[in-house]
GULOMI-834870 format. One record per atom (N, C-alpha, C): residue in three letters; x, y negated, z negated; residue number from 1. Coordinates in nm, 3 decimals, always signed. Each point is the difference from the previous one (the first is absolute). Layout:
N
[r ALA,[X,Y,Z],NUM]
...
//
This chain:
110
[r MET,[+3.243,+0.732,-1.000],1]
[r MET,[-0.127,+0.044,+0.047],1]
[r MET,[+0.019,-0.032,+0.164],1]
[r ASP,[-0.038,+0.093,+0.074],2]
[r ASP,[-0.015,-0.024,+0.143],2]
[r ASP,[-0.096,-0.101,+0.025],2]
[r SER,[+0.034,-0.094,+0.104],3]
[r SER,[-0.084,-0.109,+0.029],3]
[r SER,[-0.136,+0.043,+0.090],3]
[r ASN,[+0.010,+0.107,+0.045],4]
[r ASN,[-0.138,+0.049,+0.049],4]
[r ASN,[-0.090,+0.026,-0.101],4]
[r LEU,[+0.044,+0.073,-0.108],5]
[r LEU,[-0.091,+0.033,-0.128],5]
[r LEU,[-0.058,-0.123,-0.065],5]
[r VAL,[+0.094,-0.113,+0.005],6]
[r VAL,[-0.045,-0.107,-0.062],6]
[r VAL,[-0.102,-0.071,+0.099],6]
[r VAL,[+0.022,-0.005,+0.132],7]
[r VAL,[-0.107,-0.059,+0.077],7]
[r VAL,[-0.131,+0.090,-0.019],7]
[r ARG,[+0.008,+0.127,+0.003],8]
[r ARG,[-0.112,+0.064,-0.022],8]
[r ARG,[-0.077,-0.025,-0.129],8]
[r ALA,[+0.081,-0.022,-0.111],9]
[r ALA,[-0.062,-0.027,-0.121],9]
[r ALA,[-0.076,-0.131,-0.018],9]
[r LEU,[+0.073,-0.104,+0.053],10]
[r LEU,[-0.042,-0.150,+0.004],10]
[r LEU,[-0.137,+0.006,+0.103],10]
[r GLY,[+0.009,+0.061,+0.104],11]
[r GLY,[-0.133,+0.012,+0.079],11]
[r GLY,[-0.117,+0.078,-0.052],11]
[r ALA,[+0.040,+0.100,-0.078],12]
[r ALA,[-0.120,+0.059,-0.096],12]
[r ALA,[-0.056,-0.101,-0.080],12]
[r LEU,[+0.090,-0.053,-0.077],13]
[r LEU,[-0.030,-0.126,-0.122],13]
[r LEU,[-0.077,-0.117,+0.076],13]
[r ALA,[+0.012,-0.019,+0.130],14]
[r ALA,[-0.048,-0.119,+0.077],14]
[r ALA,[-0.148,+0.019,+0.032],14]
[r HIS,[-0.078,+0.061,-0.083],15]
[r HIS,[-0.140,+0.004,-0.006],15]
[r HIS,[-0.066,-0.011,-0.140],15]
[r GLU,[-0.088,-0.068,-0.009],16]
[r GLU,[-0.068,-0.060,-0.134],16]
[r GLU,[-0.022,+0.149,-0.084],16]
[r SER,[-0.076,+0.083,+0.057],17]
[r SER,[-0.037,+0.113,-0.078],17]
[r SER,[+0.116,+0.082,-0.032],17]
[r ARG,[+0.089,+0.040,+0.091],18]
[r ARG,[+0.103,+0.066,-0.035],18]
[r ARG,[+0.108,-0.068,-0.099],18]
[r LEU,[+0.009,-0.123,-0.003],19]
[r LEU,[+0.069,-0.050,-0.096],19]
[r LEU,[-0.081,-0.017,-0.138],19]
[r ALA,[-0.114,-0.001,-0.023],20]
[r ALA,[-0.086,+0.023,-0.106],20]
[r ALA,[+0.040,+0.120,-0.060],20]
[r ILE,[-0.019,+0.132,+0.094],21]
[r ILE,[+0.012,+0.119,-0.026],21]
[r ILE,[+0.135,+0.018,-0.084],21]
[r PHE,[+0.095,-0.033,+0.074],22]
[r PHE,[+0.151,+0.000,-0.044],22]
[r PHE,[+0.022,-0.089,-0.133],22]
[r ARG,[-0.038,-0.095,-0.013],23]
[r ARG,[-0.013,-0.069,-0.130],23]
[r ARG,[-0.065,+0.063,-0.115],23]
[r ALA,[-0.133,+0.052,+0.028],24]
[r ALA,[-0.063,+0.088,-0.102],24]
[r ALA,[+0.087,+0.116,-0.028],24]
[r LEU,[+0.065,+0.064,+0.075],25]
[r LEU,[+0.100,+0.116,-0.058],25]
[r LEU,[+0.111,-0.038,-0.050],25]
[r VAL,[+0.050,-0.124,+0.014],26]
[r VAL,[+0.125,-0.029,-0.038],26]
[r VAL,[-0.034,-0.040,-0.144],26]
[r VAL,[-0.115,-0.057,-0.059],27]
[r VAL,[-0.069,-0.036,-0.119],27]
[r VAL,[-0.030,+0.146,-0.086],27]
[r ALA,[-0.025,+0.096,+0.084],28]
[r ALA,[-0.038,+0.127,-0.064],28]
[r ALA,[+0.141,+0.073,-0.036],28]
[r GLY,[+0.086,-0.044,+0.050],29]
[r GLY,[+0.132,+0.078,-0.014],29]
[r GLY,[+0.026,+0.138,+0.021],29]
[r PRO,[+0.077,+0.057,-0.058],30]
[r PRO,[+0.039,+0.141,+0.037],30]
[r PRO,[-0.105,+0.099,-0.012],30]
[r ASP,[-0.103,-0.020,-0.086],31]
[r ASP,[-0.132,+0.084,-0.021],31]
[r ASP,[-0.071,-0.008,+0.142],31]
[r GLY,[+0.015,-0.084,+0.054],32]
[r GLY,[-0.099,-0.020,+0.145],32]
[r GLY,[-0.138,+0.000,-0.030],32]
[r MET,[-0.098,+0.003,+0.100],33]
[r MET,[-0.133,-0.011,-0.005],33]
[r MET,[-0.065,+0.107,+0.118],33]
[r PRO,[-0.114,+0.032,-0.039],34]
[r PRO,[-0.052,+0.078,+0.072],34]
[r PRO,[-0.080,-0.088,+0.119],34]
[r ALA,[-0.030,+0.066,+0.094],35]
[r ALA,[-0.064,-0.081,+0.109],35]
[r ALA,[-0.099,-0.057,-0.028],35]
[r GLY,[-0.116,+0.062,-0.061],36]
[r GLY,[-0.121,-0.036,-0.044],36]
[r GLY,[+0.004,-0.119,-0.087],36]
[r GLU,[+0.103,-0.017,-0.087],37]
[r GLU,[-0.001,-0.106,-0.107],37]
[r GLU,[+0.075,-0.093,+0.083],37]
[r ILE,[+0.083,-0.001,+0.106],38]
[r ILE,[+0.044,-0.117,+0.085],38]
[r ILE,[-0.114,-0.046,+0.087],38]
[r ALA,[-0.091,+0.073,+0.039],39]
[r ALA,[-0.100,-0.049,+0.081],39]
[r ALA,[-0.103,-0.086,-0.077],39]
[r GLN,[-0.014,+0.038,-0.121],40]
[r GLN,[-0.099,-0.056,-0.082],40]
[r GLN,[+0.059,-0.124,-0.058],40]
[r GLN,[+0.131,+0.019,-0.034],41]
[r GLN,[+0.053,-0.142,-0.055],41]
[r GLN,[+0.025,-0.111,+0.130],41]
[r LEU,[+0.003,+0.034,+0.104],42]
[r LEU,[+0.016,-0.090,+0.101],42]
[r LEU,[-0.116,-0.028,+0.098],42]
[r GLY,[-0.101,+0.082,-0.040],43]
[r GLY,[-0.118,-0.028,+0.088],43]
[r GLY,[-0.016,+0.060,+0.123],43]
[r LEU,[+0.091,+0.097,+0.041],44]
[r LEU,[+0.034,+0.044,+0.128],44]
[r LEU,[-0.085,+0.128,+0.042],44]
[r ALA,[-0.055,+0.015,+0.124],45]
[r ALA,[-0.069,+0.119,+0.026],45]
[r ALA,[+0.109,+0.114,+0.004],45]
[r PRO,[-0.044,+0.134,-0.028],46]
[r PRO,[+0.123,+0.115,-0.014],46]
[r PRO,[+0.054,+0.017,+0.130],46]
[r SER,[-0.064,-0.007,+0.130],47]
[r SER,[+0.051,+0.013,+0.117],47]
[r SER,[+0.111,-0.120,+0.024],47]
[r SER,[-0.045,-0.128,-0.010],48]
[r SER,[+0.088,-0.093,+0.000],48]
[r SER,[+0.145,+0.023,-0.079],48]
[r LEU,[-0.035,+0.035,-0.120],49]
[r LEU,[+0.132,+0.020,-0.097],49]
[r LEU,[+0.077,+0.110,+0.055],49]
[r SER,[-0.054,+0.115,+0.046],50]
[r SER,[+0.074,+0.104,+0.067],50]
[r SER,[+0.092,-0.050,+0.097],50]
[r PHE,[-0.065,-0.079,+0.099],51]
[r PHE,[+0.091,-0.055,+0.109],51]
[r PHE,[+0.110,-0.082,-0.045],51]
[r HIS,[-0.016,-0.091,-0.116],52]
[r HIS,[+0.100,-0.082,-0.029],52]
[r HIS,[+0.095,+0.076,-0.091],52]
[r LEU,[-0.033,+0.094,-0.088],53]
[r LEU,[+0.099,+0.087,-0.051],53]
[r LEU,[+0.083,+0.080,+0.074],53]
[r LYS,[-0.060,+0.049,+0.131],54]
[r LYS,[+0.079,+0.060,+0.101],54]
[r LYS,[+0.108,-0.070,+0.046],54]
[r ASP,[-0.024,-0.134,+0.051],55]
[r ASP,[+0.093,-0.108,+0.028],55]
[r ASP,[+0.110,-0.030,-0.102],55]
[r LEU,[-0.043,-0.010,-0.133],56]
[r LEU,[+0.098,-0.019,-0.084],56]
[r LEU,[+0.096,+0.124,-0.014],56]
[r SER,[-0.086,+0.125,-0.009],57]
[r SER,[+0.115,+0.109,+0.002],57]
[r SER,[+0.080,+0.020,+0.108],57]
[r HIS,[-0.027,-0.028,+0.122],58]
[r HIS,[+0.064,-0.002,+0.122],58]
[r HIS,[+0.125,-0.095,-0.022],58]
[r ALA,[-0.020,-0.109,-0.063],59]
[r ALA,[+0.103,-0.100,-0.002],59]
[r ALA,[+0.088,+0.020,-0.147],59]
[r GLU,[-0.049,+0.139,-0.064],60]
[r GLU,[+0.082,+0.043,-0.103],60]
[r GLU,[-0.009,-0.091,-0.129],60]
[r LEU,[-0.101,-0.081,-0.015],61]
[r LEU,[-0.023,-0.095,-0.125],61]
[r LEU,[-0.090,+0.066,-0.073],61]
[r VAL,[-0.062,+0.111,+0.014],62]
[r VAL,[-0.102,+0.059,-0.079],62]
[r VAL,[+0.029,+0.175,-0.010],62]
[r LYS,[-0.004,+0.049,-0.083],63]
[r LYS,[+0.012,+0.142,-0.027],63]
[r LYS,[-0.119,+0.067,-0.048],63]
[r PRO,[-0.061,+0.086,+0.073],64]
[r PRO,[-0.114,+0.093,-0.060],64]
[r PRO,[+0.067,+0.126,-0.072],64]
[r ARG,[-0.074,+0.032,-0.096],65]
[r ARG,[+0.041,+0.136,-0.086],65]
[r ARG,[-0.147,+0.081,-0.013],65]
[r GLN,[-0.004,+0.097,-0.012],66]
[r GLN,[-0.117,+0.079,-0.033],66]
[r GLN,[+0.001,+0.035,-0.159],66]
[r GLU,[-0.123,-0.015,-0.066],67]
[r GLU,[-0.021,+0.026,-0.160],67]
[r GLU,[-0.131,+0.045,+0.035],67]
[r GLY,[-0.024,+0.140,-0.007],68]
[r GLY,[-0.126,+0.082,-0.016],68]
[r GLY,[-0.076,-0.040,+0.127],68]
[r ARG,[-0.083,-0.047,-0.021],69]
[r ARG,[-0.090,-0.059,+0.126],69]
[r ARG,[+0.017,-0.125,+0.050],69]
[r PHE,[+0.092,-0.072,-0.084],70]
[r PHE,[+0.008,-0.147,+0.061],70]
[r PHE,[+0.155,-0.022,+0.080],70]
[r ILE,[-0.010,-0.093,+0.075],71]
[r ILE,[+0.114,-0.046,+0.050],71]
[r ILE,[+0.031,-0.131,-0.064],71]
[r ILE,[+0.125,-0.020,-0.072],72]
[r ILE,[+0.028,-0.134,-0.088],72]
[r ILE,[+0.102,-0.041,+0.112],72]
[r TYR,[-0.005,-0.115,-0.007],73]
[r TYR,[+0.078,-0.112,+0.085],73]
[r TYR,[+0.094,-0.081,-0.087],73]
[r THR,[+0.122,+0.001,+0.038],74]
[r THR,[+0.114,-0.089,-0.094],74]
[r THR,[+0.041,-0.071,+0.101],74]
[r ALA,[+0.047,-0.128,-0.028],75]
[r ALA,[+0.081,-0.110,+0.082],75]
[r ALA,[+0.136,+0.089,-0.024],75]
[r ASN,[+0.070,-0.013,+0.119],76]
[r ASN,[+0.147,+0.066,-0.001],76]
[r ASN,[+0.095,-0.120,-0.027],76]
[r PHE,[+0.035,-0.019,-0.125],77]
[r PHE,[+0.098,-0.096,-0.034],77]
[r PHE,[+0.120,-0.005,+0.036],77]
[r ASP,[+0.066,+0.124,+0.051],78]
[r ASP,[+0.110,-0.001,+0.061],78]
[r ASP,[-0.001,-0.076,+0.150],78]
[r ALA,[-0.101,+0.024,+0.059],79]
[r ALA,[-0.024,-0.073,+0.122],79]
[r ALA,[-0.017,-0.149,-0.020],79]
[r MET,[-0.089,-0.036,-0.107],80]
[r MET,[-0.023,-0.143,-0.027],80]
[r MET,[+0.155,-0.065,-0.035],80]
[r THR,[+0.058,+0.056,-0.069],81]
[r THR,[+0.134,-0.059,-0.040],81]
[r THR,[+0.086,-0.009,+0.100],81]
[r GLY,[-0.004,+0.096,+0.091],82]
[r GLY,[+0.076,+0.000,+0.123],82]
[r GLY,[-0.031,-0.112,+0.090],82]
[r VAL,[-0.141,-0.018,+0.034],83]
[r VAL,[-0.024,-0.119,+0.049],83]
[r VAL,[+0.040,-0.139,-0.033],83]
[r ILE,[+0.001,-0.006,-0.125],84]
[r ILE,[+0.017,-0.115,-0.077],84]
[r ILE,[+0.154,-0.014,+0.018],84]
[r ALA,[+0.075,+0.103,-0.033],85]
[r ALA,[+0.145,-0.008,+0.029],85]
[r ALA,[+0.046,-0.032,+0.114],85]
[r PHE,[-0.062,+0.053,+0.115],86]
[r PHE,[+0.028,-0.032,+0.129],86]
[r PHE,[-0.021,-0.156,+0.050],86]
[r LEU,[-0.106,-0.038,-0.072],87]
[r LEU,[-0.027,-0.148,+0.025],87]
[r LEU,[+0.064,-0.109,-0.064],87]
[r THR,[+0.074,+0.047,-0.124],88]
[r THR,[+0.078,-0.092,-0.075],88]
[r THR,[+0.145,+0.051,-0.003],88]
[r GLU,[+0.047,+0.096,+0.083],89]
[r GLU,[+0.118,+0.047,+0.028],89]
[r GLU,[+0.120,-0.125,+0.005],89]
[r ASN,[-0.019,-0.091,+0.059],90]
[r ASN,[+0.089,-0.116,+0.025],90]
[r ASN,[-0.052,-0.127,-0.049],90]
[r CYS,[-0.079,+0.010,-0.134],91]
[r CYS,[-0.059,-0.099,-0.055],91]
[r CYS,[+0.113,-0.083,-0.045],91]
[r CYS,[-0.030,-0.136,-0.034],92]
[r CYS,[+0.112,-0.098,-0.053],92]
[r CYS,[+0.134,+0.015,+0.053],92]
[r ALA,[+0.028,+0.029,+0.143],93]
[r ALA,[+0.115,+0.033,+0.065],93]
[r ALA,[+0.071,+0.074,-0.087],93]
[r GLY,[-0.070,+0.120,-0.044],94]
[r GLY,[+0.081,+0.104,-0.022],94]
[r GLY,[+0.038,+0.013,-0.154],94]
[r ALA,[-0.047,-0.108,-0.070],95]
[r ALA,[+0.041,-0.019,-0.124],95]
[r ALA,[-0.110,+0.074,-0.090],95]
[r PRO,[+0.013,+0.051,-0.128],96]
[r PRO,[-0.113,+0.063,-0.069],96]
[r PRO,[-0.102,-0.132,-0.035],96]
[r CYS,[-0.134,+0.067,+0.029],97]
[r CYS,[-0.094,-0.106,-0.006],97]
[r CYS,[-0.121,+0.074,-0.103],97]
[r ALA,[-0.108,-0.088,+0.001],98]
[r ALA,[-0.113,+0.026,-0.078],98]
[r ALA,[-0.112,+0.109,+0.057],98]
[r ALA,[+0.057,+0.054,+0.119],99]
[r ALA,[-0.092,+0.106,+0.049],99]
[r ALA,[-0.017,+0.105,-0.113],99]
[r GLY,[+0.098,+0.029,-0.061],100]
[r GLY,[+0.005,+0.096,-0.115],100]
[r GLY,[-0.019,+0.145,+0.037],100]
[r ASP,[+0.014,+0.077,-0.125],101]
[r ASP,[+0.014,+0.167,+0.026],101]
[r ASP,[-0.140,+0.022,-0.030],101]
[r LEU,[-0.097,+0.029,+0.086],102]
[r LEU,[-0.131,+0.062,-0.024],102]
[r LEU,[+0.000,+0.145,-0.029],102]
[r ALA,[+0.101,+0.075,+0.039],103]
[r ALA,[-0.006,+0.152,-0.015],103]
[r ALA,[-0.008,+0.030,-0.127],103]
[r SER,[+0.031,-0.081,-0.109],104]
[r SER,[-0.005,+0.052,-0.123],104]
[r SER,[-0.140,-0.012,-0.064],104]
[r CYS,[-0.069,-0.107,+0.033],105]
[r CYS,[-0.128,-0.023,-0.027],105]
[r CYS,[-0.118,+0.095,+0.086],105]
[r CYS,[+0.032,+0.051,+0.082],106]
[r CYS,[-0.080,+0.088,+0.080],106]
[r CYS,[+0.036,+0.155,+0.002],106]
[r ALA,[+0.106,+0.032,-0.088],107]
[r ALA,[+0.045,+0.130,-0.010],107]
[r ALA,[-0.113,+0.095,-0.051],107]
[r ASP,[-0.023,+0.119,+0.057],108]
[r ASP,[-0.090,+0.101,-0.054],108]
[r ASP,[+0.060,+0.026,-0.149],108]
[r LYS,[-0.102,-0.005,-0.101],109]
[r LYS,[+0.063,+0.036,-0.131],109]
[r LYS,[-0.006,+0.133,-0.042],109]
[r SER,[-0.060,+0.088,+0.094],110]
[r SER,[-0.017,+0.143,-0.042],110]
[r SER,[+0.112,+0.076,+0.007],110]
//
């Protein structure tokens, strides 16, 4: 993963609300959540949520998709595992370590 993308992702996550949004979407898994549900769950105003989702989307951590009248947001698990892989690339002096393979647990089951 390109270091500029990693910096952008980490910058986006360096805000309490955006981190909470991303974590909620990780919990939701590949099904994702509509914006209204995210706002209700986290107690965020819709305008504030929209601002934060835009930042997370710009950082490629969140992917929106249209379903009827709703926009469903999902965590971009490829980007998440890419950031983790970048951060742990030389973990334990290059020896296999406990960072683990997250790709299998986060794979889209559809």
